[in-house]
N, C-alpha and C positions, 0 to 999 in steps of 0.2 A: 504494499499499499504506500502510495506517495505521502510524503510528510505533510503536505498541506491538507490531505484528507482526514488525518487523524484528529479526533476530538481531544483537546487539551485540557478538559476538566472531567470530573466524574460524571459519566452518562447517567441520565436521569429519565423517569418515566416521560417527562415533557419533551426531552430530546428524541426519544423513540416515536413519539406522536407526531412530532414535527418532521421526522424523516418520512414517515407514511405520507403526510400532507404534501411534501415537497418531491416525492417519488424517489427519494435516496434509499437504496436497498440497505436493510439492516442485516449486520453480519452476527452470527452466533455459532458457538461451538460448545459441545458437551465436554467438560474438562474436569478431571477428578482430583488434581494435586498442585502443589505449589510450583514445581518446575515448569510445567506446561502453562499454568496460569500466568506466571511471570513472562514467559515468552509470547504468549497470545497477547497480553496487555501491552507489551512493547511493540507488538506488530500493529496495534491499533484496532483490535477486535472490540465491537460495540458491546456485545453481551456474552456472558459465560453462564451456561447452565450446568450446575453441579447435578447432573442427571443420574437417575438410579440405574442407567446402563453401566455405571461403574461396577455394579454387582457382577457383570459378566466380564468386562474388559479389565478389571483390576483385581477383584476379589475371587474370580473363578467360579461363580455360581452359574447354573445352567440357564436361569431366567432372573428377571429383576425382582421376583416376589420375595425371596428369602432375606434381602438386605433390611437392616433395621434402621430406625431413626437415629440411634446413637452413631452407627457407622456412617450414615449420610452427613451428620453434623461434623463428624471427625474430619471427613474430606472437605466439607464446605469451609471449615476453619482454615485449612491449608490453602485452599484457593483464595480465601480473603486476604491472607497474609501476602500472597503474591500478586495481588491485583490493586492498581492505583486508579484506573480509568474506567474499566469496563463495568457494566452493570451486572450484578450477580444474582442469580435466581437459584433458590434451593428447591430440589424436587421432592415433594412429599411422597415417602415411600408407601408401600402397600400397607393398608389397614390403619393409616395414621390420620386420615381425613374423612373416613366414611363410617365411623362408628357413632359419632354424635357431633353436633356443631361446637360443643364445648371442647371435646378432645381435639378437634381440628384447629381451633383458635390456639390452644395451649401448644400444640405440636408446631404449628406455624410460628408462634412466637419464639419457640426455642431456636429456630433458624436464624431469626432476625437478632435476638439477644446473645446467643452463644456463638454462632457462626459468622455474624456480621453480614448476612446477605441483605440484598436490597428488596427481595420479593420472594415468594414462593410459587411453585407450579403445582396445579391440581388437575389430575386426570378425570375426564368425564364431561358429559354434556348436559342435558336436561336433568338427568339424575343427580348431578353434582351441583347445580346452580345454587341450591340453598346453602351448600357448604361454602361455595365460592363468596356468596353474599355475606355470610356470617364472618369469614375471614376479613373480607374488605371492611365491613363495618367495624371490625375491631382495629382497624388502622393499618392493615397489612396488605401491600399490593399483591395481586394475584395475576399470574399468568395461567390461562386455560390450556387445555390439551385435549383435542378430539381427533376423530378418525381412528387409526390404529392406536389403541391405548395398551401398552405392554402388561400393565399390571392386571388387565382384564383378559388376558391371553387365552385362558381356558374357556371363558365365554365365547370369545371371538372364533375359536377353533383353529388358532394358529396365526402365525405372522403373514397375514395377507392384506392387500389393498382394501379400504373401506370406501363406500359410496360409488360402487361400479354399476349399480342398477337404479331404477327409479325410487325404490323404497329406501334403500340405504343412503343414496345421495340426498333424498329429501330429509332423511335423519341428520346427516352431517350439517346440512344448512340450518336446520331447526336447532341443533345443538349449539352451533356458533352463535346464533342469535341469542339464545337463552343465557349462554355464558357471558356474552357482552352486557346483556341486561342486568346480570346479577352483579357486575361491577368489575369484571376482569379489565386489565388495561392492555392486554395482548392475548393472542391465542396461537397456540402450535397446531398446525395440521399436519398429521403424520400419515403417510401412505394413502393419499387421496388423489383421484385423477385431477390433472391440472385444470381441466375445464371447470370442475366443481369448485376447485380452490379459487378460480377466477370469480365465480359467482359469490362465494363467501367473502372474498376480499373486497369486492365492489359493494357488497351489502353492508359490511361492518364499518364502523367509524374508527375502530381501533386497529392496530397493526396485526398482520397475520405472519407467522413464521412457518416456512416449509421445512419439514423433514420428509423428503420424498413426496412433496405435494406440488411440484412443478414450479415454473418461472413466475407465475402471476402473483404470487404472495408477496407481501411487503418486505420479506427478509428471507434468508436462507440459514438453516442450521444443519450440522453434522456432528457426529461423534468424532472427537480428535483422534482417538486411536485408530478409527477406520481410514481417515484420510491420510494418516502417517503410515499405515501398513504395519501396525504392531499388534494387531488382534486378528488372528487368522482362523478363528472357529468358523466364521462365515462373514460375507461381505454383502450387505443389502444392495439390491439392484440399483438404488437411487444414489448410491455413494460413488464419488470420484476419488479414486485413491491417488494422491499427489506424490506419494513416495512409498518404498518398501523399506522402511527402517528396521522392520523385524529381521530381515535377511542380513542388513548391515550390521546389526547389532550381534546377531549370531556369529558373523564372520569375525568381528572383534573379539568375542569370547573365545572362539576357537583358537585365534592367534595367540591370545594371552595364555590359554591353557598350554599350547605348544611351546611357548617361551618358557614357562615355568618348568614344565616336565623336562625340556631339553637344556635347562640352566642358561637360557638366554636373558632371562630376567630374574632378579635385578642386576644391572650393570653398575659400575663404579659411580657413575653419575647419579644413580638412585639411592646411594647409601650415604650414611653419616660416618665421620671418622673422628678418632680421638688423637690428640697430639702424642708424638712418639714418646716424650719423657713421661707423659701421664700413662701411657700404655705400659711402659716399662715398669712403672710404680704399681700398676694394676697386677701385672703378671708376677712381680715380686710378692706383693700382698697375697695374691691367690695361692702361691706356693707355700705360705705359711698357715694357711687356713686348714684345719685338720677335717 
């Protein structure tokens, strides 16, 4: 990103709304830790989602369902420490926002108080609108998430596009309108046909962010590990892989192992030394120790 395009202050909800109104695409990545957050912030990324996808990309779970709120907050804290400008969103994990409005508010508040996020994300459409509204009324900004919602993967029957026929496309549009009405300041559309995303984006006054929902959304988001090529269990259809760091890292590890086994590392330049007179004294003292 060119220097003049970077926002030189902490990105706010108002900045994101202004981007939609001016047609300036919003950038988002799902980032789980301090090093990547630091680099992304320096690059000029607008928004960081501390997404529950880290359950798979970092913690090795098969789905996003097992990750706990404490684990999410742990990672969100690290991201906050590495971020100066980007707007940070904490992803409410499975069963932290759908047991009651009170629980949802308390759990969302933990992201803000303990992890220093600027907002939280809540999965669900019409069914989650009352939760979104309750969190917003408590003074916590909310990003909605509709379309493919990974926390509901058992109900959806797998990781597949949503809104591909009249019934489901209508549901996506109605979900988006309900979440906006509930008070969300932005909505993520995941795995939704681009034609339907266009309709949603034109209908809503708030920004839409695409995770596999086409070019017509107000912004684009992807999982950092996917675009870097350091998560190889699967690569979603909508991901553009910009690098294959996984292979490069493996090559480095293999070279290191070879150097150690074959005594090529460490060399003299990697070692510390003691002065000769001190070494002679140590050797003499050592010979006197029983």
